[in-house]
Residue frames relative to the residue before (quaternion, step in Angstrom):
aa qw qx qy qz dx dy dz
M 1.0000 0.0000 0.0000 0.0000 0.00 0.00 0.00
V 0.5127 -0.6736 0.4407 0.2986 3.50 -0.95 0.90
T 0.2137 -0.7927 0.5655 0.0786 3.62 -0.95 1.08
E 0.7702 0.0590 -0.0013 0.6351 3.49 1.31 -0.57
F 0.3168 -0.7421 0.5613 0.1842 3.50 -1.30 0.48
L 0.3333 -0.7280 0.5777 0.1584 3.56 -1.18 0.52
L 0.2940 -0.7791 0.5330 0.1496 3.65 -0.46 1.16
L 0.3598 -0.7292 0.5288 0.2434 3.59 -0.77 0.84
G 0.4085 -0.7257 0.5140 0.2056 3.58 -0.84 1.10
S 0.7755 -0.0645 0.1423 0.6118 3.46 0.77 -1.25
P 0.4704 -0.6663 0.4938 0.3016 3.54 -1.06 0.78
D 0.7026 -0.4709 0.3180 0.4283 3.59 -1.22 0.36
G 0.8201 0.2630 -0.1730 0.4778 3.53 -0.81 0.88
W 0.7131 0.3800 -0.2214 0.5460 3.58 1.32 -0.11
N 0.1620 -0.7546 0.6281 0.0989 3.49 -1.11 0.75
M 0.0650 -0.8390 0.5401 -0.0101 3.53 -0.27 1.32
N 0.2801 0.7712 -0.5229 0.2311 3.65 1.13 0.53
F 0.5877 0.5836 -0.3509 0.4369 3.63 1.13 -0.63
L 0.6748 0.4853 -0.2889 0.4751 3.50 0.97 -0.91
Y 0.6724 0.4842 -0.2980 0.4740 3.68 0.97 -0.77
F 0.7008 0.4613 -0.2888 0.4612 3.62 1.11 -0.64
T 0.8128 0.2602 -0.0865 0.5140 3.61 0.99 -0.79
V 0.7455 0.4169 -0.2521 0.4549 3.65 0.41 -1.16
F 0.6813 0.4845 -0.3028 0.4575 3.68 0.74 -0.96
P 0.7045 0.4379 -0.3111 0.4637 3.66 0.65 -0.97
L 0.6430 0.5236 -0.3494 0.4362 3.64 0.97 -0.68
I 0.6376 0.5080 -0.3027 0.4937 3.52 0.93 -0.97
Y 0.6767 0.4932 -0.3190 0.4438 3.68 0.85 -0.87
L 0.6697 0.4932 -0.3101 0.4606 3.58 0.89 -0.86
G 0.6522 0.5079 -0.3043 0.4734 3.58 0.97 -0.80
T 0.6311 0.5160 -0.3313 0.4750 3.60 1.05 -0.68
L 0.6425 0.5169 -0.3063 0.4757 3.58 1.00 -0.92
L 0.6992 0.4725 -0.3051 0.4413 3.60 0.70 -0.95
G 0.6904 0.5177 -0.2827 0.4188 3.55 0.85 -0.94
N 0.7022 0.4730 -0.2435 0.4732 3.49 1.09 -0.94
L 0.6612 0.4980 -0.3034 0.4720 3.47 1.05 -0.85
L 0.6016 0.5462 -0.3630 0.4561 3.62 1.13 -0.46
I 0.6239 0.5408 -0.3138 0.4688 3.51 1.12 -0.88
I 0.6827 0.5250 -0.2854 0.4205 3.49 0.88 -1.06
T 0.6276 0.5358 -0.2858 0.4872 3.52 1.12 -0.96
V 0.7279 0.4457 -0.2752 0.4425 3.65 0.65 -1.09
T 0.6945 0.4809 -0.3129 0.4342 3.62 0.88 -0.77
I 0.6261 0.5146 -0.3288 0.4848 3.55 1.28 -0.41
A 0.7326 0.4651 -0.2478 0.4308 3.54 0.91 -1.13
D 0.7234 0.4287 -0.2347 0.4877 3.66 0.93 -0.86
Q 0.4044 -0.7245 0.5142 0.2172 3.56 -0.75 1.21
N 0.6294 0.5682 -0.3591 0.3900 3.60 1.00 -0.67
L 0.7034 0.4317 -0.2677 0.4972 3.60 1.23 -0.40
H 0.4400 0.6790 -0.4635 0.3613 3.59 1.18 0.58
K 0.3948 0.6946 -0.4635 0.3831 3.49 0.74 1.27
P 0.7244 -0.4754 0.2844 0.4104 3.49 -1.20 0.55
M 0.6647 0.5414 -0.3135 0.4084 3.59 0.91 -1.01
Y 0.7134 0.4165 -0.2237 0.5173 3.53 1.00 -1.03
F 0.5622 0.5855 -0.4051 0.4208 3.61 1.09 -0.26
F 0.6843 0.4223 -0.2501 0.5393 3.56 1.16 -0.84
L 0.5906 0.5494 -0.3841 0.4492 3.59 1.03 -0.50
R 0.6530 0.4834 -0.3262 0.4832 3.59 0.94 -0.79
K 0.6424 0.5010 -0.3358 0.4728 3.65 0.95 -0.68
L 0.6370 0.5254 -0.3175 0.4663 3.52 1.00 -0.75
S 0.6602 0.4658 -0.3442 0.4782 3.64 0.95 -0.80
I 0.6276 0.5390 -0.3670 0.4254 3.63 0.92 -0.68
M 0.6652 0.4852 -0.2928 0.4862 3.52 1.04 -0.83
D 0.6063 0.5435 -0.3646 0.4517 3.66 0.98 -0.58
V 0.6360 0.5314 -0.3077 0.4673 3.55 0.94 -0.87
C 0.6670 0.4725 -0.2871 0.4994 3.59 0.92 -0.97
Y 0.6244 0.6055 -0.3171 0.3781 3.59 0.84 -1.02
I 0.7407 0.4303 -0.1742 0.4857 3.46 0.73 -1.38
S 0.6540 0.5488 -0.3090 0.4191 3.57 1.08 -0.76
I 0.5869 0.6074 -0.3704 0.3865 3.62 1.25 -0.37
T 0.8272 0.2557 -0.1061 0.4890 3.53 1.04 -0.76
V 0.6471 0.5651 -0.3209 0.3986 3.63 0.91 -0.76
P 0.7316 0.4208 -0.3066 0.4401 3.66 0.53 -0.98
N 0.6217 0.5252 -0.3687 0.4491 3.56 1.06 -0.58
A 0.6429 0.5263 -0.3067 0.4645 3.60 1.01 -0.81
C 0.6719 0.4895 -0.3016 0.4669 3.60 1.01 -0.81
V 0.6666 0.5013 -0.3021 0.4617 3.58 1.08 -0.70
N 0.6481 0.5546 -0.2892 0.4344 3.50 1.06 -0.92
S 0.6254 0.5767 -0.3513 0.3910 3.63 0.95 -0.83
P 0.7345 0.3999 -0.2844 0.4687 3.73 0.66 -0.86
T 0.7074 0.4741 -0.2688 0.4500 3.56 0.99 -0.85
G 0.3803 -0.7584 0.4496 0.2795 3.51 1.18 -0.53
N 0.5438 0.6165 -0.3932 0.4118 3.51 1.34 -0.05
R 0.0306 0.8244 -0.5588 0.0849 3.63 -0.17 1.27
T 0.4608 0.6608 -0.4881 0.3357 3.64 0.98 0.35
I 0.0487 -0.7662 0.6405 -0.0184 3.56 -1.13 0.68
S 0.4259 -0.7150 0.4825 0.2730 3.65 -0.72 0.95
V 0.6563 -0.4963 0.3886 0.4148 3.53 -1.26 0.30
G 0.6544 0.4976 -0.3192 0.4715 3.66 1.06 -0.75
G 0.6525 0.5055 -0.3122 0.4703 3.56 1.03 -0.82
C 0.6240 0.4998 -0.3488 0.4891 3.64 1.04 -0.73
A 0.6522 0.5215 -0.3293 0.4407 3.64 0.83 -0.81
T 0.6372 0.5410 -0.2904 0.4658 3.55 1.06 -0.87
Q 0.6868 0.4887 -0.2780 0.4606 3.50 0.95 -0.99
I 0.6644 0.5003 -0.3128 0.4587 3.56 0.99 -0.72
F 0.6204 0.5300 -0.3248 0.4782 3.52 1.09 -0.78
L 0.7078 0.4703 -0.2839 0.4441 3.66 0.80 -0.92
V 0.6036 0.5361 -0.3444 0.4793 3.62 1.10 -0.77
I 0.7041 0.4370 -0.3043 0.4698 3.64 0.67 -1.05
F 0.6539 0.5207 -0.3398 0.4311 3.63 0.84 -0.73
C 0.6940 0.4580 -0.2810 0.4793 3.58 0.88 -0.83
A 0.6294 0.5110 -0.3469 0.4716 3.62 0.99 -0.69
Y 0.6360 0.5612 -0.3055 0.4328 3.60 1.01 -0.86
V 0.6944 0.4609 -0.2407 0.4974 3.48 0.93 -1.22
E 0.6082 0.5492 -0.3554 0.4496 3.63 0.98 -0.76
V 0.6792 0.4825 -0.2989 0.4654 3.64 0.85 -0.85
M 0.6310 0.5293 -0.3190 0.4689 3.61 1.07 -0.77
F 0.6835 0.4956 -0.2851 0.4538 3.56 0.91 -0.85
L 0.6015 0.5354 -0.3326 0.4909 3.56 1.18 -0.64
S 0.6664 0.4892 -0.3064 0.4720 3.52 0.93 -0.93
I 0.6675 0.4877 -0.3300 0.4557 3.70 0.92 -0.75
M 0.6591 0.4967 -0.3350 0.4545 3.55 0.96 -0.69
A 0.5946 0.5370 -0.3690 0.4712 3.63 1.13 -0.56
W 0.6624 0.5107 -0.2935 0.4629 3.52 0.98 -0.94
D 0.6446 0.5430 -0.3108 0.4394 3.50 1.11 -0.79
S 0.6326 0.5291 -0.2993 0.4800 3.45 1.17 -0.75
Y 0.5973 0.5582 -0.3222 0.4774 3.61 1.16 -0.79
L 0.6907 0.4752 -0.2888 0.4622 3.59 0.80 -0.95
A 0.6712 0.5248 -0.3031 0.4269 3.56 0.92 -0.89
I 0.7458 0.3994 -0.2015 0.4936 3.55 1.12 -0.77
C 0.7825 0.3496 -0.1716 0.4859 3.51 0.86 -0.96
Q 0.8125 0.1923 -0.0813 0.5443 3.59 1.19 -0.44
P 0.0420 0.8796 -0.4739 -0.0028 3.59 1.05 0.87
L 0.6641 0.5499 -0.3225 0.3905 3.57 0.94 -0.72
Q 0.6877 0.4331 -0.2204 0.5394 3.53 1.39 -0.62
Y 0.4616 0.7412 -0.4259 0.2370 3.58 1.22 -0.32
T 0.7033 0.4826 -0.2767 0.4426 3.54 0.76 -0.99
V 0.6425 0.5423 -0.3033 0.4484 3.52 1.20 -0.63
K 0.7160 0.4300 -0.2180 0.5049 3.52 1.01 -1.05
M 0.7573 0.3250 -0.1877 0.5344 3.65 1.00 -0.70
N 0.2295 0.7840 -0.5534 0.1624 3.62 0.74 0.78
P 0.7139 -0.4826 0.2858 0.4193 3.69 -1.14 0.37
Q 0.6365 0.5356 -0.3303 0.4461 3.55 1.04 -0.75
M 0.6787 0.4792 -0.3133 0.4600 3.50 1.00 -0.92
C 0.5975 0.5597 -0.3557 0.4508 3.66 1.01 -0.71
V 0.6661 0.4816 -0.2987 0.4849 3.64 0.87 -0.91
C 0.6558 0.5386 -0.3088 0.4294 3.61 0.88 -0.86
M 0.6738 0.4737 -0.2873 0.4889 3.52 1.03 -0.98
T 0.6522 0.5091 -0.3539 0.4362 3.63 0.97 -0.68
L 0.6590 0.4861 -0.3168 0.4786 3.60 1.05 -0.80
A 0.6170 0.5431 -0.3566 0.4441 3.59 0.99 -0.73
S 0.6608 0.5255 -0.2911 0.4499 3.55 0.99 -0.88
L 0.6713 0.4876 -0.2803 0.4826 3.59 1.01 -0.92
L 0.7131 0.4598 -0.2798 0.4492 3.58 0.73 -0.99
S 0.6723 0.4412 -0.3356 0.4907 3.64 0.95 -0.65
G 0.5921 0.5744 -0.3600 0.4357 3.54 1.13 -0.44
L 0.6335 0.5074 -0.3234 0.4864 3.54 1.14 -0.70
V 0.6068 0.5435 -0.3174 0.4854 3.58 1.05 -0.79
Y 0.6713 0.5018 -0.2726 0.4725 3.58 0.75 -1.19
A 0.7373 0.4223 -0.2775 0.4484 3.62 0.62 -0.96
G 0.5976 0.5804 -0.3339 0.4410 3.55 1.21 -0.66
V 0.6865 0.4930 -0.2906 0.4485 3.52 0.95 -0.98
H 0.6686 0.4908 -0.2966 0.4734 3.62 0.91 -0.81
T 0.6428 0.5261 -0.3149 0.4592 3.55 1.02 -0.86
G 0.6864 0.4979 -0.2566 0.4638 3.52 0.86 -1.13
K 0.6687 0.4890 -0.3176 0.4613 3.57 0.90 -0.81
T 0.6464 0.5205 -0.3334 0.4474 3.64 1.03 -0.68
F 0.7734 0.3863 -0.2145 0.4547 3.57 0.87 -0.94
Q 0.4581 0.6199 -0.4763 0.4232 3.49 1.36 0.45
L 0.5588 0.6211 -0.3747 0.4018 3.54 1.34 -0.45
S 0.3784 -0.6795 0.5525 0.2995 3.56 -1.29 0.17
F 0.1756 -0.7671 0.6107 0.0877 3.58 -1.02 0.89
C 0.1551 0.8109 -0.5382 0.1697 3.55 -0.19 1.31
Q 0.5617 0.5326 -0.4175 0.4760 3.60 1.27 0.39
S 0.8091 -0.2007 0.1395 0.5345 3.54 -0.95 -0.87
N 0.3270 -0.7515 0.5283 0.2220 3.60 -1.06 0.50
V 0.4368 0.6881 -0.4617 0.3501 3.67 1.29 0.38
V 0.1670 -0.7769 0.5980 0.1042 3.58 -0.57 1.05
H 0.3494 -0.7772 0.4985 0.1590 3.53 -0.65 1.21
Q 0.5991 0.4986 -0.4004 0.4818 3.57 0.68 1.13
F 0.5019 -0.6164 0.4821 0.3683 3.59 -1.21 0.09
F 0.7363 0.1375 -0.1770 0.6384 3.64 1.22 0.15
C 0.6134 -0.5473 0.4358 0.3664 3.52 -1.41 0.22
D 0.1066 0.7764 -0.6174 0.0683 3.54 -0.90 0.92
V 0.6510 -0.5711 0.3146 0.3886 3.60 -1.14 0.59
P 0.6391 0.5478 -0.3556 0.4062 3.72 0.83 -0.77
S 0.6687 0.5113 -0.2990 0.4495 3.60 1.02 -0.87
L 0.6643 0.4993 -0.2826 0.4791 3.55 1.10 -0.74
L 0.6129 0.5485 -0.3596 0.4407 3.55 1.09 -0.63
R 0.6333 0.5533 -0.2939 0.4544 3.50 1.22 -0.76
L 0.6886 0.4642 -0.2741 0.4850 3.62 1.25 -0.53
S 0.5432 0.6687 -0.3669 0.3509 3.51 1.24 -0.34
C 0.2483 -0.7603 0.5700 0.1880 3.57 -1.09 0.64
S 0.5005 0.6339 -0.3901 0.4422 3.46 1.42 0.29
D 0.5707 -0.5373 0.4636 0.4132 3.59 -1.29 0.06
T 0.1401 -0.8307 0.5371 0.0432 3.52 -0.67 1.13
T 0.2763 0.7886 -0.5019 0.2232 3.65 1.21 0.42
S 0.6951 0.4743 -0.2801 0.4619 3.51 0.77 -1.00
N 0.6049 0.5394 -0.3598 0.4622 3.64 1.14 -0.58
M 0.6631 0.5193 -0.2832 0.4587 3.53 0.97 -0.98
V 0.6337 0.5102 -0.3236 0.4832 3.58 1.02 -0.81
L 0.6347 0.5379 -0.3143 0.4572 3.64 0.97 -0.86
L 0.6547 0.5104 -0.3074 0.4651 3.57 0.97 -0.86
L 0.7031 0.4892 -0.2815 0.4325 3.47 0.91 -1.01
V 0.6323 0.5458 -0.2981 0.4619 3.47 1.01 -0.74
S 0.7113 0.4633 -0.2560 0.4625 3.53 0.84 -1.07
I 0.6360 0.5004 -0.3442 0.4761 3.62 0.99 -0.70
I 0.6287 0.5572 -0.3247 0.4345 3.60 1.00 -0.74
I 0.7061 0.4672 -0.2171 0.4858 3.46 0.96 -1.22
V 0.7585 0.3640 -0.2298 0.4893 3.59 0.57 -1.22
G 0.7284 0.4557 -0.2597 0.4409 3.63 0.59 -1.13
G 0.6972 0.4611 -0.2606 0.4831 3.57 0.89 -1.03
G 0.6515 0.5223 -0.3171 0.4497 3.55 0.97 -0.72
C 0.7015 0.4400 -0.2747 0.4887 3.58 0.83 -0.93
F 0.6067 0.5147 -0.3664 0.4824 3.64 1.03 -0.58
G 0.6422 0.5284 -0.3273 0.4486 3.56 0.87 -0.84
V 0.6593 0.5079 -0.3096 0.4599 3.57 0.95 -0.86
I 0.6463 0.5239 -0.2888 0.4738 3.60 1.07 -0.82
I 0.6818 0.4963 -0.2819 0.4575 3.51 0.88 -0.90
M 0.6792 0.4699 -0.2962 0.4797 3.55 0.91 -0.99
S 0.6253 0.5425 -0.3643 0.4266 3.64 0.94 -0.67
Y 0.6983 0.4548 -0.2743 0.4798 3.56 0.96 -0.89
I 0.5759 0.5450 -0.3845 0.4728 3.64 1.08 -0.62
C 0.6692 0.5046 -0.2990 0.4563 3.61 0.90 -0.82
I 0.6544 0.4961 -0.3151 0.4758 3.52 1.09 -0.84
F 0.6309 0.5282 -0.3422 0.4537 3.59 0.95 -0.81
S 0.6465 0.5268 -0.3190 0.4502 3.55 0.94 -0.99
A 0.7021 0.4621 -0.2739 0.4675 3.62 0.80 -0.97
V 0.6422 0.4721 -0.3629 0.4827 3.72 0.94 -0.54
L 0.6815 0.4719 -0.3518 0.4347 3.63 0.86 -0.70
K 0.6613 0.5090 -0.3216 0.4475 3.54 1.05 -0.48
S 0.6681 0.5251 -0.2841 0.4441 3.48 1.21 -0.53
T 0.4012 -0.7315 0.5096 0.2105 3.54 -1.02 0.82
T 0.6756 0.5348 -0.2521 0.4405 3.59 1.31 -0.51
R 0.7070 0.4584 -0.2454 0.4795 3.53 1.27 -0.52
A 0.4150 -0.7075 0.5163 0.2462 3.64 -1.00 0.64
P 0.3588 -0.7580 0.4960 0.2251 3.66 -0.42 1.13
R 0.6641 0.5386 -0.3390 0.3925 3.51 0.95 -0.76
K 0.5814 0.5604 -0.3344 0.4859 3.53 1.29 -0.73
A 0.6728 0.4941 -0.3114 0.4541 3.68 0.78 -0.91
F 0.6547 0.5016 -0.3212 0.4654 3.59 0.90 -0.88
S 0.6826 0.4748 -0.2985 0.4685 3.62 0.84 -0.96
T 0.6836 0.4481 -0.3328 0.4703 3.72 1.00 -0.41
C 0.7385 0.4244 -0.2476 0.4618 3.67 0.84 -0.97
T 0.6012 0.5927 -0.3839 0.3741 3.65 0.93 -0.54
P 0.6544 0.4870 -0.3300 0.4752 3.62 0.90 -0.79
H 0.6173 0.5375 -0.3772 0.4334 3.57 0.96 -0.72
I 0.6504 0.5134 -0.3049 0.4696 3.59 0.89 -1.00
L 0.6364 0.5409 -0.3316 0.4386 3.66 0.86 -0.84
V 0.6744 0.4811 -0.2909 0.4786 3.60 0.82 -1.10
V 0.6830 0.4675 -0.3293 0.4543 3.69 0.79 -0.81
S 0.6297 0.5478 -0.3281 0.4424 3.57 1.11 -0.75
V 0.6595 0.4905 -0.3087 0.4788 3.57 1.00 -0.89
F 0.6384 0.5075 -0.3529 0.4586 3.58 0.99 -0.86
L 0.7464 0.4058 -0.2784 0.4479 3.72 0.49 -1.00
S 0.6715 0.5075 -0.3331 0.4251 3.63 0.87 -0.71
S 0.6427 0.5093 -0.3216 0.4734 3.61 1.07 -0.71
I 0.6313 0.5246 -0.3200 0.4731 3.57 1.08 -0.83
T 0.6593 0.5078 -0.3007 0.4659 3.64 0.89 -1.02
S 0.7059 0.4823 -0.3144 0.4125 3.66 0.91 -0.84
V 0.6286 0.5292 -0.3143 0.4755 3.51 1.24 -0.62
Y 0.7893 0.3996 -0.2000 0.4211 3.52 0.78 -1.12
L 0.7465 0.3619 -0.2114 0.5169 3.58 1.13 -0.42
R 0.4544 0.6600 -0.4801 0.3569 3.62 1.12 0.23
P 0.5001 -0.6737 0.4638 0.2845 3.56 -0.88 0.92
S 0.5618 -0.6274 0.4043 0.3568 3.64 -0.90 0.64
S 0.6555 0.5310 -0.3362 0.4188 3.57 0.99 -0.66
T 0.7279 0.3651 -0.2350 0.5307 3.63 1.23 -0.41
S 0.4156 0.7278 -0.4695 0.2777 3.56 1.24 0.18
N 0.1366 -0.7474 0.6477 0.0557 3.56 -1.08 0.87
T 0.4852 -0.7026 0.4414 0.2759 3.61 -0.67 1.13
F 0.7128 0.4730 -0.2785 0.4365 3.54 0.79 -1.06
Q 0.6269 0.5245 -0.3128 0.4838 3.56 1.05 -0.84
D 0.6180 0.5242 -0.3403 0.4770 3.71 0.96 -0.83
M 0.6999 0.4824 -0.2909 0.4391 3.49 0.73 -1.03
L 0.6336 0.5328 -0.3257 0.4567 3.54 1.06 -0.82
L 0.6664 0.4972 -0.2952 0.4707 3.60 0.83 -1.13
S 0.6431 0.5310 -0.3364 0.4374 3.64 0.92 -0.94
S 0.6634 0.4719 -0.3392 0.4714 3.68 0.94 -0.73
F 0.5918 0.5645 -0.3747 0.4368 3.60 1.12 -0.41
Y 0.7725 0.3870 -0.2182 0.4538 3.57 0.81 -0.88
T 0.6779 0.4551 -0.2886 0.5000 3.56 1.39 -0.31
M 0.8064 0.3304 -0.1510 0.4667 3.61 1.13 -0.54
V 0.6605 0.5452 -0.3176 0.4070 3.53 1.03 -0.86
P 0.6789 0.4610 -0.3394 0.4597 3.69 0.70 -0.78
P 0.6802 0.4873 -0.3318 0.4357 3.69 0.72 -0.75
F 0.6637 0.4799 -0.3014 0.4883 3.52 1.17 -0.72
L 0.7444 0.3934 -0.2736 0.4651 3.71 0.80 -0.79
N 0.5318 0.6585 -0.4303 0.3139 3.68 0.97 -0.52
P 0.6567 0.4868 -0.3414 0.4639 3.72 0.86 -0.69
L 0.6549 0.5133 -0.3091 0.4606 3.57 1.07 -0.78
I 0.7459 0.4327 -0.2227 0.4547 3.58 0.80 -0.97
Y 0.7573 0.4001 -0.2168 0.4685 3.60 0.86 -0.96
S 0.8048 0.3493 -0.1027 0.4687 3.58 1.01 -0.79
L 0.7865 0.4018 -0.2036 0.4225 3.45 0.41 -1.27
R 0.6219 0.4783 -0.3262 0.5274 3.61 1.36 -0.15
N 0.5937 0.5899 -0.3457 0.4243 3.59 1.32 -0.15
K 0.4804 -0.7220 0.4245 0.2604 3.54 -0.63 1.14
Q 0.6670 0.5181 -0.2852 0.4533 3.56 1.05 -0.78
V 0.6483 0.4660 -0.3288 0.5045 3.55 1.11 -0.64
K 0.6180 0.5200 -0.3662 0.4622 3.66 1.03 -0.65
K 0.6557 0.4802 -0.3425 0.4714 3.66 0.83 -0.74
A 0.6518 0.5045 -0.3376 0.4546 3.59 0.94 -0.84
V 0.6250 0.5195 -0.3514 0.4647 3.71 1.02 -0.63
G 0.6635 0.5024 -0.3129 0.4577 3.58 1.04 -0.83
R 0.6542 0.5147 -0.2983 0.4670 3.58 1.03 -0.68
L 0.6276 0.5078 -0.3311 0.4885 3.54 1.16 -0.70
I 0.6504 0.5093 -0.3219 0.4625 3.66 0.92 -0.87
R 0.6618 0.5016 -0.3095 0.4633 3.58 0.87 -0.87
R 0.6446 0.5328 -0.3194 0.4457 3.55 0.99 -0.80
R 0.6764 0.4753 -0.2971 0.4779 3.58 1.02 -0.90
L 0.6316 0.5322 -0.3482 0.4434 3.62 1.05 -0.71
F 0.6745 0.4907 -0.2783 0.4762 3.58 0.94 -0.97
S 0.6708 0.4939 -0.3136 0.4558 3.58 0.88 -0.78
G 0.6188 0.5561 -0.3112 0.4594 3.62 1.24 -0.65
Q 0.6597 0.4803 -0.3023 0.4926 3.48 1.17 -0.67
């Protein structure tokens, strides 16, 4: 029986040390700086104490946690050559990755719905997005994420692992472990398929419908600029599409057609790209956030003098 797993640094024929030494650390540092800036600004500036920025702050916190589960460990393991991970450590990593990915999708869906209410139903916005509702939606996302991650992690580690212990990823994930199992994994694959259709498809549907309604309202309005709405909403949809499509490709690809390099590349997309791009798309292109950053910098400069 397997007592520990060995994470694969690079697939056969590929040397990924350059990525672990340069690209991964740079993306990680950029993600930390961007998201910590958003967290600081949305807390310090009273003008940003609104539902939209409440969820933006929560998304930034989740982004920091999400990327910190996998990338630092991969960057440290590469120079040291220590790629072993215990069964308990692997289970913890899988649980946290699934939990953060689930909550991330939920927050993105809530933020799209928040934008829909602000633009299409402005008179009802303060009633529907009151502080109590924001807290309830946050707690519901976190608690349901714990259950969701617990079910998938428990279902995965009910299997027997008596073949190779080499995980063909730079972190532990469910598809890689299913390929190592000597048990029947049919029920696991069905669970993955159903959960991705319900959670991923449902959230993507909410996001798309929200933005369709926003586009429709903006096109009918004579006071709003359609170009600005399209330039704002299109990057949101692209990031969500990359996030969900890369997860779906990795988790639902049959073992017979699996390619280690492609799996590692797609996994880096859904674990690193959204946390890195979210601060740029959701905040740093936002005029109110830019003004708040300027006020914070001026306040620090004057206080230092």
